N, C-alpha and C positions, 0 to 999 in steps of 0.2 A: 360670714362676712360677704359683702357684695362688692362688685365692681360697678360703679355708677357712671353713666354718661348721660347728662341731661342737657338737652339743647333748648334753651329758652328762646321764645319768639323775640324777634328784633324789637328792642325797646321795652321788653317785659321788665317790670320792676319788682317782682316778687319771686321768691324761691319756693318750690313746692315743699310740702311738709314731709320730711324724711325722718321725723323723730322716731325713736325706738329702734332704729337700724344702726348697725355698726358697719363702717365702710373701711375696706382695705385701701382703696384708692378713690380719690375724687378728682375728676378733670374739670377745670374751670375754663369753659370755652370763651372765645372772643365772639360774641354774638352780635355786636353792633357794627354797622357799616363804617363807622368812624374809627375803627380799630382802638376802641377803649375796652375796658375790661367787662363790658356788659353789666349784668346785675351785680357783680362783685364790687363795683365801684361805689355803690350807694346802699347796698343791702347786706347787712352782716348777720343774717339769720343763721348762716352756717356755724357761727361761733357758739350757738346754743345746742348744736347737735351733740349727742353723747360722745362721738368720736373726737370732738374738738374740746371737750371739757378737760381732758388731760393735756399734757404738753404735746403740741401738734408735731407730727412727723411728716406733714404734707409738704411735698415739693411742688412748687408751681412750675408747670412745664415751659418748654421753649416757646409756647404761644406768646410769652412775654416779649419775645423778640419782634413781634408784629405790632406791638403797641405804639401809638402815636407819640406818647410822652412817657419815656421810661422812668422818669423820676416821680411823676404822679402815680404811675403804676406801682412803683416800689413802695410808696407810702400806703397805697391801698392794700397791697399784699401784706405788709407789716401789720396793718389793722386787722386783717383777716386772721392773723396768727399763724401763717405758714412758716415752716421751719427754714426753708431755703427756696431759692429761685434758680432754676436751670436756665442758663442764658449763654449765648455766643457774643453778647455785647451788641446785639442787633446787627450782626455781620454774618458773612457766609462761613466764618470759622472763628473760634475763640481767639486764635492767634491774631487775626486781623481786627478783632473786636476789642483788643487790649485797652485802648483809650477809654471807651465807655465802661468796660469791666472795672477798671481802676477807679473811676468816678463812682460807680455803684457800690463797690466795696467800701469806699470812704464814706458814703452817705448812709449805708445800711446800719440801722441801730439794733434791730432784734431779728434779723433774718440773715442767713448765710447766702452769699452770692457764689454759685457753683458753676464755673465755666465749663462748657461742653460744646462739642461739635469740632471735630478735627484734632482733639487733644490726643497726644501720643508721646512716646518717650523722647522724641527729638525736640519737642517744644514745651513740654509741661513745666520744666524748671524756669524757662524764660517767662511763661505766662504767670507762674507763681510769683516770681521776683518782681515782675512789672506791675502786677495788680494788687498783691497782698492777699490774694485768694488762697485758701488752704484746703478746700475740698474740690474735687474735679470729677467730671463725668466723662467716660470714654467707653467705646465699644470694644476696643482691643481685638477686633475681628480678624479671623483668618478663614480662608476658604478650604473646606474639606470636600473630598469626592463623595459621591453618593454610594450607598451600599446596595443600590438597585442592581439586581442580577440581569434582568431582561430590560433592554432599552429599545424602544421602537423608533427607528431612524426616520420613519415616514411622517411622524406627527410631532409638531411643536405646540406645546400648551400656550405659547405666546402668540399663536396664530402666524401671521406673516413676519412678526418681529422675532428674530432668533435670540433665544435666551439659553443660558446654561442651566438645563433642568436637572442635571445629574450632579449637583453639588449643593452645599449648604454652608452658611456662614455661622461661625460660633466664636465666642470669646476665648481668647488664649490666655491661660494662666501665666505663661512665660512673658507675654506682652504686658500684662498687669504688673508682674513682678519687676520688670524693667522700668516701668513708669515710677514705681515706688522707689526703686534704687536711685533713679535720677533726682527724685525729690529729696531723699534722705541724705545722700552723699554729696 
């Protein structure tokens, strides 16, 4: 399986021949300066790829949130056969994007609208009840300290910008479980 990122030239109206390859993940870039879906809006060659012949499990990424017309983009993505769209409702967070998320959920016919960006245990139930969405994307991140034994205090890998280099962010199973509890109960 391959990871594919293909950047079409602005205005390019054809998709390269990827036949015979199976993709684990395909990214659909916004390649046009007008913030439309690039070649995806008028070329459905991807539907003929072997990985699309079965039920698609492709999630269209939050690039959707940069589209000029979310309803036209929704129709295009449904025609492509994607399983879901990850979106904040074209807002800085899913919580503030509730009005558009609600409208997308009501208009979607064969694609799942999956709110994401800032979704957590404190707001997931409100987002679910306000939009009708039933799948959510969240990072559930916590910061853990680094296991590095030696730490050079004289050097910052961020250059002049001070960053915490001796830590990492990971998803917390406890945070995920709390989100599920808030949705179920």
